[in-house]
Z-matrix of the N, CA and C atoms (Angstrom, degrees):
N
C 1 1.417
C 2 1.579 1 105.80
N 3 1.267 2 117.57 1 135.60
C 4 1.520 3 119.45 2 175.57
C 5 1.557 4 113.54 3 -98.06
N 6 1.088 5 116.67 4 153.45
C 7 1.506 6 119.60 5 176.09
C 8 1.579 7 112.88 6 -75.12
N 9 1.253 8 115.85 7 144.39
C 10 1.424 9 118.91 8 173.41
C 11 1.517 10 113.68 9 -70.37
N 12 1.360 11 115.98 10 118.20
C 13 1.493 12 118.74 11 -173.20
C 14 1.562 13 110.33 12 -113.51
N 15 1.285 14 113.00 13 14.73
C 16 1.500 15 114.42 14 174.90
C 17 1.559 16 103.79 15 112.34
N 18 1.282 17 124.12 16 -4.49
C 19 1.427 18 125.93 17 -178.79
C 20 1.569 19 112.44 18 -64.68
N 21 1.371 20 111.82 19 -40.04
C 22 1.442 21 118.19 20 -178.44
C 23 1.495 22 110.29 21 -83.80
N 24 1.372 23 119.31 22 -48.98
C 25 1.311 24 124.43 23 -169.91
C 26 1.549 25 113.53 24 -86.37
N 27 1.348 26 117.48 25 -23.55
C 28 1.349 27 121.41 26 -174.73
C 29 1.663 28 111.82 27 83.55
N 30 1.182 29 114.62 28 7.48
C 31 1.482 30 119.71 29 -176.05
C 32 1.486 31 108.15 30 -129.45
N 33 1.304 32 123.79 31 127.48
C 34 1.399 33 128.79 32 175.35
C 35 1.532 34 110.90 33 -54.03
N 36 1.339 35 115.92 34 143.65
C 37 1.474 36 117.01 35 175.67
C 38 1.602 37 116.60 36 -49.17
N 39 1.190 38 115.86 37 -48.86
C 40 1.466 39 121.71 38 179.51
C 41 1.470 40 113.69 39 -56.08
N 42 1.443 41 115.14 40 -44.33
C 43 1.476 42 120.19 41 175.18
C 44 1.387 43 112.66 42 -70.27
N 45 1.258 44 122.88 43 -37.51
C 46 1.443 45 125.12 44 176.63
C 47 1.644 46 110.00 45 -64.10
N 48 1.342 47 113.88 46 -40.43
C 49 1.431 48 117.92 47 179.86
C 50 1.475 49 111.07 48 -65.20
N 51 1.280 50 116.55 49 -39.79
C 52 1.452 51 123.11 50 179.29
C 53 1.491 52 113.72 51 -64.47
N 54 1.349 53 116.57 52 -41.34
C 55 1.416 54 126.99 53 169.19
C 56 1.651 55 112.78 54 -57.66
N 57 1.311 56 108.40 55 -45.94
C 58 1.534 57 114.55 56 178.80
C 59 1.422 58 111.62 57 -62.86
N 60 1.516 59 117.06 58 -43.46
C 61 1.407 60 120.85 59 178.49
C 62 1.400 61 115.19 60 -56.82
N 63 1.291 62 112.30 61 -48.65
C 64 1.426 63 118.60 62 -173.73
C 65 1.598 64 110.57 63 -63.89
N 66 1.220 65 112.75 64 -40.98
C 67 1.526 66 120.92 65 179.72
C 68 1.592 67 103.85 66 -62.38
N 69 1.208 68 119.23 67 -49.02
C 70 1.492 69 124.83 68 -177.18
C 71 1.530 70 110.67 69 -60.11
N 72 1.301 71 115.74 70 -40.10
C 73 1.617 72 117.74 71 175.79
C 74 1.382 73 110.42 72 -66.65
N 75 1.361 74 121.75 73 -44.01
C 76 1.496 75 124.49 74 175.99
C 77 1.505 76 112.10 75 -57.24
N 78 1.382 77 115.84 76 -48.70
C 79 1.369 78 116.92 77 -176.51
C 80 1.601 79 110.86 78 -68.43
N 81 1.213 80 114.34 79 -32.96
C 82 1.511 81 115.36 80 177.39
C 83 1.471 82 115.03 81 -68.62
N 84 1.444 83 118.12 82 -37.17
C 85 1.283 84 119.93 83 167.73
C 86 1.531 85 121.12 84 -57.82
N 87 1.346 86 113.48 85 -38.88
C 88 1.447 87 119.88 86 170.70
C 89 1.520 88 115.14 87 -67.57
N 90 1.256 89 119.76 88 -42.39
C 91 1.497 90 122.43 89 177.59
C 92 1.496 91 111.09 90 -63.52
N 93 1.353 92 117.43 91 -42.40
C 94 1.492 93 124.91 92 178.19
C 95 1.512 94 108.87 93 -53.85
N 96 1.306 95 116.45 94 -39.45
C 97 1.465 96 120.53 95 -173.40
C 98 1.629 97 106.71 96 -57.48
N 99 1.297 98 110.88 97 -45.25
C 100 1.560 99 115.82 98 178.07
C 101 1.614 100 112.44 99 -63.87
N 102 1.260 101 113.58 100 -32.83
C 103 1.499 102 120.81 101 178.58
C 104 1.495 103 108.74 102 -70.31
N 105 1.384 104 117.84 103 -44.50
C 106 1.324 105 118.10 104 178.28
C 107 1.599 106 113.04 105 -60.08
N 108 1.298 107 111.98 106 -53.86
C 109 1.412 108 116.76 107 171.56
C 110 1.562 109 120.75 108 -43.13
N 111 1.293 110 111.67 109 -44.56
C 112 1.414 111 127.61 110 179.82
C 113 1.544 112 107.79 111 -58.42
N 114 1.423 113 115.78 112 -52.32
C 115 1.471 114 124.76 113 -176.32
C 116 1.544 115 106.76 114 -66.96
N 117 1.261 116 117.72 115 -45.15
C 118 1.598 117 125.07 116 176.38
C 119 1.585 118 105.46 117 -53.18
N 120 1.271 119 113.65 118 -56.71
C 121 1.378 120 113.02 119 -175.80
C 122 1.552 121 118.74 120 -58.54
N 123 1.282 122 111.85 121 -25.96
C 124 1.538 123 119.71 122 174.83
C 125 1.528 124 110.15 123 -90.86
N 126 1.302 125 118.10 124 0.86
C 127 1.501 126 118.80 125 179.08
C 128 1.432 127 114.84 126 73.84
N 129 1.407 128 118.64 127 15.95
C 130 1.475 129 118.02 128 173.82
C 131 1.513 130 115.49 129 -92.75
N 132 1.182 131 121.04 130 92.49
C 133 1.365 132 127.43 131 -176.71
C 134 1.534 133 112.18 132 -70.63
N 135 1.286 134 115.94 133 -36.12
C 136 1.461 135 118.27 134 177.37
C 137 1.525 136 113.70 135 -60.19
N 138 1.306 137 118.90 136 -45.18
C 139 1.420 138 123.41 137 173.23
C 140 1.565 139 118.02 138 -70.20
N 141 1.442 140 109.15 139 -29.63
C 142 1.363 141 112.45 140 177.10
C 143 1.639 142 108.07 141 -70.33
N 144 1.343 143 114.81 142 -41.18
C 145 1.403 144 114.87 143 -179.17
C 146 1.577 145 116.32 144 -65.98
N 147 1.439 146 111.78 145 -28.62
C 148 1.436 147 117.29 146 176.70
C 149 1.559 148 109.70 147 -70.01
N 150 1.317 149 120.15 148 -35.74
C 151 1.437 150 125.30 149 174.63
C 152 1.578 151 111.11 150 -69.72
N 153 1.318 152 116.42 151 -39.85
C 154 1.459 153 119.04 152 174.87
C 155 1.626 154 114.03 153 -61.08
N 156 1.286 155 113.16 154 -38.31
C 157 1.447 156 118.82 155 175.61
C 158 1.647 157 112.00 156 -64.62
N 159 1.346 158 110.18 157 -46.72
C 160 1.431 159 113.68 158 173.60
C 161 1.410 160 114.92 159 -64.59
N 162 1.399 161 119.80 160 -38.71
C 163 1.414 162 116.13 161 173.46
C 164 1.635 163 116.97 162 -62.45
N 165 1.354 164 112.83 163 -36.39
C 166 1.442 165 114.95 164 179.59
C 167 1.626 166 107.70 165 -65.06
N 168 1.335 167 113.74 166 -41.68
C 169 1.511 168 115.53 167 175.96
C 170 1.461 169 113.99 168 -55.73
N 171 1.298 170 115.06 169 -46.65
C 172 1.501 171 121.65 170 -179.69
C 173 1.501 172 109.17 171 -63.95
N 174 1.243 173 120.49 172 -43.25
C 175 1.515 174 119.76 173 169.95
C 176 1.482 175 118.39 174 -56.27
N 177 1.419 176 112.27 175 -38.52
C 178 1.489 177 116.68 176 171.19
C 179 1.466 178 114.83 177 -58.88
N 180 1.303 179 109.51 178 -47.58
C 181 1.545 180 114.61 179 179.88
C 182 1.495 181 113.89 180 -61.83
N 183 1.315 182 114.89 181 -35.19
C 184 1.403 183 119.74 182 -173.58
C 185 1.631 184 104.66 183 -73.73
N 186 1.365 185 116.52 184 -41.86
C 187 1.432 186 119.00 185 -179.49
C 188 1.566 187 111.08 186 -64.28
N 189 1.346 188 115.63 187 -38.91
C 190 1.441 189 116.26 188 175.41
C 191 1.394 190 114.37 189 -67.48
N 192 1.412 191 118.19 190 -43.00
C 193 1.478 192 119.46 191 170.45
C 194 1.448 193 116.34 192 -55.95
N 195 1.201 194 120.41 193 -40.28
C 196 1.467 195 126.03 194 -178.21
C 197 1.480 196 108.86 195 -67.56
N 198 1.241 197 117.96 196 -40.86
C 199 1.583 198 120.79 197 178.21
C 200 1.510 199 107.03 198 -65.09
N 201 1.389 200 120.04 199 -48.29
C 202 1.354 201 120.92 200 -175.48
C 203 1.635 202 108.15 201 -60.47
N 204 1.370 203 111.79 202 -47.10
C 205 1.435 204 113.31 203 177.87
C 206 1.557 205 113.31 204 -56.88
N 207 1.155 206 117.64 205 -43.57
C 208 1.463 207 125.46 206 -177.47
C 209 1.609 208 107.61 207 -56.82
N 210 1.327 209 113.14 208 -49.69
C 211 1.512 210 117.29 209 -175.00
C 212 1.485 211 107.68 210 -67.74
N 213 1.387 212 119.92 211 -37.24
C 214 1.370 213 123.63 212 -172.74
C 215 1.553 214 115.89 213 -80.38
N 216 1.369 215 111.62 214 -33.35
C 217 1.459 216 118.01 215 178.31
C 218 1.585 217 113.93 216 -77.88
N 219 1.309 218 114.51 217 -18.83
C 220 1.509 219 117.89 218 -179.93
C 221 1.384 220 112.11 219 -88.85
N 222 1.389 221 119.97 220 -12.17
C 223 1.501 222 121.52 221 -179.67
C 224 1.486 223 110.93 222 -99.13
């Protein structure tokens, strides 16, 4: 079996992977918002803070991914 190199999708693996990564970071930031609210509702600030940190990291990853996508898609 050969690896998909863009012949089927029209998108190189590394570009596809960057798109996937960015999407996952965005999805994770959204999901963590629910987790933060759940922890806050139960009065567990320690867990809420953990999820806030993770959400911040996911947002940073998404921003970096979007920046890289922008520079690569425009060239």
